[in-house]
C-alpha positions in Angstrom: 0.0 0.0 0.0 1.3 3.4 -0.9 0.5 6.6 1.0 1.8 10.2 1.3 2.5 11.8 4.7 3.1 15.4 5.5 4.3 17.5 8.4 3.4 21.1 8.7 3.9 23.7 11.4 1.2 26.2 10.7 2.1 28.8 13.3 -1.5 28.8 14.4 -2.6 29.2 10.7 -0.8 32.6 10.4 -0.2 33.6 6.8 3.6 34.3 6.7 3.1 37.1 4.1 0.0 38.9 5.4 0.5 38.1 9.1 -3.2 37.3 9.4 -4.9 34.0 10.3 -5.7 32.4 7.0 -7.4 29.0 7.1 -7.9 28.9 3.3 -4.1 29.4 2.7 -3.3 26.5 5.1 -6.0 24.3 3.6 -4.7 25.2 0.1 -1.2 24.1 1.2 -2.5 20.7 2.4 -4.6 20.2 -0.8 -1.6 21.1 -3.0 0.6 18.5 -1.3 -2.2 15.9 -1.6 -1.3 13.9 1.6 -3.2 11.0 3.2 -2.0 11.9 6.7 -0.9 15.3 8.0 1.0 16.2 11.2 0.1 19.7 12.4 2.1 21.8 14.9 1.1 25.1 16.7 -2.6 24.6 16.4 -5.0 26.6 18.5 -8.2 25.3 20.2 -11.3 27.1 21.1 -10.4 29.7 23.8 -11.5 33.0 25.3 -8.7 35.0 23.7 -9.3 36.7 20.3 -8.4 34.4 17.4 -8.5 31.2 19.4 -10.8 29.2 17.1 -10.9 25.4 17.1 -8.4 25.2 14.2 -8.0 21.5 13.6 -11.7 20.9 12.8 -11.6 24.0 10.5 -8.8 22.5 8.4 -10.4 19.1 8.6 -13.6 20.4 7.1 -11.8 22.4 4.4 -9.6 19.5 3.3 -12.2 16.7 3.7 -10.2 14.8 6.2 -10.7 13.5 9.8 -9.1 15.7 12.4 -7.7 15.2 15.9 -6.7 18.0 18.3 -4.0 17.4 21.0 -3.8 20.1 23.6 -0.3 20.7 25.1 -0.9 23.9 27.1 -3.5 26.5 27.9 -2.2 30.0 27.7 -3.4 32.0 30.7 -5.3 28.9 31.7 -8.0 29.3 29.0 -6.5 29.3 25.5 -5.7 25.7 24.2 -2.6 25.2 22.0 -0.8 22.1 20.7 -0.6 19.6 17.9 -3.1 18.1 15.5 -3.6 15.4 12.9 -5.5 15.1 9.7 -6.2 11.7 8.1 -8.0 10.2 5.2 -8.2 7.0 7.1 -10.4 6.2 10.1 -8.9 6.8 13.5 -9.2 3.6 15.7 -8.0 5.4 18.9 -5.5 8.0 20.1 -3.9 9.4 23.2 -2.3 12.6 24.1 0.8 12.1 26.2 1.9 15.2 28.2 5.5 16.3 28.1 5.7 19.0 30.9 8.6 21.5 30.9 11.3 20.6 33.4 10.6 21.9 36.9 14.2 22.9 37.3 15.2 24.8 34.1 18.8 24.3 33.0 18.9 27.1 30.4 17.8 30.7 30.0 15.5 30.2 27.0 11.7 30.1 26.8 10.1 26.9 28.2 6.7 25.5 27.4 4.7 22.3 28.2 4.5 20.1 25.1 2.7 16.9 24.2 3.0 13.8 22.0 0.0 12.8 20.0 -0.2 9.0 19.3 -2.9 7.9 17.0 -3.7 4.4 15.5 -5.2 4.5 12.0 -7.2 1.9 10.1 -5.6 1.4 6.7 -7.9 -1.4 5.8 -5.6 -4.1 7.0 -3.0 -3.9 9.7 -3.2 -0.6 11.6 -0.6 2.2 11.4 0.6 4.3 14.3 1.2 8.0 13.7 3.0 10.1 16.3 3.0 13.9 16.2 5.5 15.9 18.2 6.7 19.5 18.7 9.9 19.8 20.7 10.8 22.7 23.0 13.7 25.0 22.3 16.1 24.0 25.1 18.3 20.9 25.4 16.6 19.6 28.6 13.2 19.9 26.9 14.6 18.0 23.9 15.8 15.3 26.2 12.4 14.9 27.8 10.7 14.8 24.4 13.1 12.2 23.0 12.5 10.0 26.1 8.8 10.3 25.6 9.0 9.4 21.9 11.3 6.4 22.5 9.2 5.1 25.4 6.0 5.1 23.2 7.5 4.1 19.9 6.1 0.9 18.4 8.6 -1.5 16.8 6.8 -1.5 13.4 4.3 0.3 11.2 4.9 3.7 12.7 5.4 7.2 11.4 6.8 10.0 13.6 6.5 13.6 12.4 6.8 17.2 13.5 8.8 20.2 14.3 11.8 19.0 16.4 13.5 22.4 16.7 16.7 20.5 16.2 19.2 20.4 13.3 20.3 17.0 11.8 23.5 16.9 13.8 21.7 16.9 17.1 22.4 13.9 19.5 18.7 13.7 20.1 18.0 13.2 16.4 20.7 10.6 16.4 18.8 8.7 19.1 15.7 8.7 17.0 17.7 7.5 14.0 18.8 4.4 16.0 15.2 3.2 15.8 13.8 4.9 12.7 14.6 6.0 9.1 14.8 9.7 8.3 12.8 10.4 5.1 15.1 13.4 4.3 17.7 10.9 3.2 15.5 10.1 0.2 15.0 13.8 -0.8 16.7 14.9 -4.1 17.3 18.4 -2.8 17.9 20.2 0.5 15.3 19.7 3.1 15.7 23.0 5.0 12.3 24.1 6.1 12.6 27.3 8.2 12.0 30.1 7.6 9.7 29.5 4.7 10.7 32.4 2.5 14.4 31.6 2.6 15.0 28.4 4.6 18.3 28.3 6.6 17.8 25.2 8.8 16.2 21.8 8.8 14.0 21.4 11.9 11.0 19.5 10.5 11.2 15.8 10.2 9.4 12.6 9.0 10.7 9.4 10.5 9.4 5.9 9.7 9.9 2.5 11.2 12.3 0.2 9.4 9.6 -2.0 8.0 8.2 0.9 5.9 9.8 1.7 2.5 10.5 5.4 1.7 9.8 6.0 -1.9 10.6 9.7 -2.1 10.7 12.9 0.0 10.7 16.6 -0.5 10.2 20.1 1.1 8.1 22.0 -1.5 8.9 25.7 -1.9 5.5 26.8 -0.4 5.3 30.0 1.7 2.2 29.7 3.7 3.2 29.7 7.4 6.7 30.4 8.7 7.7 26.7 8.0 7.6 24.9 4.7 5.7 21.6 4.6 7.7 18.4 4.4 6.2 15.4 2.6 7.2 11.8 2.0 5.8 9.0 -0.2 5.8 5.6 1.6 5.0 2.0 0.8 3.7 -0.2 3.6 
């Protein structure tokens, strides 16, 4: 079975060029890439603050896909924010695994509670596990996120996607690579994804378990949010 997966940090659906929330631009980006499964980062839920719509269902409706929201944090206690998933396949079940920021912060950067979304999809035969992650900015956050990923990682039929906020030479990326394949290795060109108008770094990743064949991979030159999308064609 062949399928296309995509990871996309939408920056809460903020159009990079207009600096306005633009659901149609984000939906257009998804439709243009024609994925079967989409990992979403920086998605807002319904909250009291202005602009806090329930964004995953909005994109799900506009793309004709099923949607899952995964809350990681509530800003000021009332505005949900986190990850999401879009799928053309039925969702069997899912869980949201919290990754709290360290209580003792070892660095001077910004810290934020994160989460890992783990969903099991019905592909019409054996199920597929899809995991969506958004790492924090500090090394101690990256360590906690990596531990959470490895503790919850199935041995087979698994796709892990998201914004890792890490470059390919990171020791935490190396730990993921001991268990999974990096789809970027099958890309014909550079897979730098941030910032979208002139990418300087690769921080968005698609990893797959070793029983899945990677057919191709690319980062299309699409400027929608502040990250470019990353897609991969797989055979399971």
